[in-house]
C-alpha positions as CSV (number, residue, x, y, z in Angstrom):
1,M,15.4,-0.7,-5.4
2,R,12.0,1.1,-3.1
3,T,10.3,-0.5,-0.6
4,V,7.0,0.4,1.1
5,I,6.7,-0.7,4.5
6,L,3.1,-1.5,5.6
7,G,2.6,-1.8,9.4
8,I,0.5,-1.2,12.6
9,E,1.6,2.4,14.6
10,T,-0.8,4.4,16.4
11,Q,-1.2,8.0,15.5
12,N,1.1,8.9,18.4
13,D,3.9,6.4,16.7
14,V,3.3,8.3,13.3
15,T,4.1,11.6,14.5
16,R,7.1,10.8,17.0
17,R,8.6,9.5,13.8
18,I,8.3,12.0,11.8
19,L,9.1,14.5,14.3
20,A,12.5,12.1,15.0
21,T,13.5,12.4,10.8
22,A,12.0,15.8,11.4
23,R,15.2,16.6,13.3
24,G,17.8,14.1,12.2
25,Q,17.5,11.4,14.4
26,R,16.4,9.1,11.7
27,K,16.8,8.2,9.3
28,A,14.6,8.5,5.8
29,G,14.1,6.0,4.6
30,D,11.6,3.0,2.5
31,D,8.3,4.3,2.3
32,R,5.9,3.8,4.9
33,I,1.9,3.0,4.7
34,S,0.6,2.4,8.6
35,F,-2.6,1.4,9.8
36,E,-3.9,1.3,13.4
37,N,-5.0,-2.4,13.2
38,V,-4.1,-5.9,12.8
39,G,-8.1,-6.1,12.1
40,E,-7.4,-2.8,9.4
41,L,-3.9,-4.2,7.3
42,W,-6.0,-7.9,6.9
43,R,-9.0,-5.6,5.9
44,V,-7.4,-3.4,3.1
45,L,-4.9,-6.1,2.0
46,A,-7.3,-9.1,1.9
47,P,-5.3,-12.0,-0.5
48,K,-7.7,-10.6,-4.5
49,R,-6.5,-7.1,-3.3
50,M,-2.3,-8.2,-2.4
51,E,-3.1,-10.0,-5.8
52,I,-3.3,-6.7,-7.7
53,V,-0.6,-5.3,-6.0
54,R,1.6,-8.4,-7.4
55,A,0.0,-7.6,-10.8
56,M,0.7,-4.1,-11.2
57,T,4.5,-4.6,-9.5
58,R,6.8,-3.0,-11.9
59,T,4.3,-2.5,-14.4
60,G,4.7,1.4,-14.5
61,P,1.2,3.2,-15.1
62,L,-2.3,0.1,-15.9
63,T,-5.6,1.0,-16.5
64,I,-8.4,-0.4,-14.3
65,R,-9.1,-2.2,-17.5
66,E,-5.6,-3.9,-18.3
67,V,-5.5,-5.3,-13.6
68,A,-8.3,-6.5,-14.1
69,R,-7.6,-9.3,-17.4
70,R,-3.8,-9.0,-16.5
71,V,-5.6,-10.5,-12.8
72,G,-8.7,-12.7,-14.2
73,R,-11.2,-10.5,-12.6
74,D,-14.7,-8.6,-13.6
75,F,-14.0,-4.3,-14.5
76,K,-16.1,-3.7,-11.3
77,A,-14.6,-5.5,-9.4
78,V,-11.3,-4.1,-9.7
79,H,-12.4,-0.8,-10.0
80,S,-14.1,-1.3,-6.2
81,D,-10.0,-2.7,-5.1
82,V,-8.2,-0.4,-7.1
83,T,-10.2,2.9,-5.9
84,L,-9.9,1.6,-1.6
85,L,-6.0,1.0,-2.4
86,V,-5.7,3.9,-3.4
87,N,-7.6,5.3,-0.6
88,A,-4.9,3.9,1.7
89,G,-2.0,5.6,0.0
90,I,-1.1,1.8,-1.1
91,L,-1.3,2.5,-5.0
92,E,-1.2,6.4,-7.4
93,R,-3.4,7.8,-9.6
94,T,-1.9,8.9,-12.6
95,D,-2.3,12.4,-14.3
96,K,-4.0,10.6,-16.7
97,G,-5.5,8.3,-14.7
98,A,-3.5,5.1,-14.7
99,V,-3.0,3.4,-11.4
100,E,0.1,3.0,-10.3
101,F,2.8,0.7,-8.1
102,P,5.1,2.6,-7.5
103,Y,7.0,0.4,-5.1
104,D,9.8,-3.2,-6.5
105,R,9.6,-4.3,-2.5
106,V,6.5,-4.7,0.1
107,H,7.5,-5.8,3.2
108,V,5.3,-6.1,5.7
109,E,5.6,-5.7,9.8
110,F,3.5,-5.9,13.2
111,D,3.4,-7.1,16.1
112,M,1.4,-10.5,17.7
113,M,1.7,-9.6,21.3
114,A,-1.3,-11.7,24.0
115,A,-4.5,-9.5,24.6
């Protein structure tokens, strides 16, 4: 099962994690997509975008028109959301122009602390 971890990390956190993996101090594991803050994570993972991700899980590559059909939304709105998800690294474009969610599972992690 391939899992993607979506979380909150500063650029320094990302750099430390990459360096630790390169030095063998940390095992390379699940894929990780990081956001700088919770607001950015929730902006990208708005409910309608998460519905797109759910609809694409374990389906293989799909056209945007097929994604729109599966989520019951118009093509233009889905196209905008898919483009944002591709730019965030959550979805991938194939050589043939389709889009794909290459994971079986999403794990979201972040800590909330008092201001």
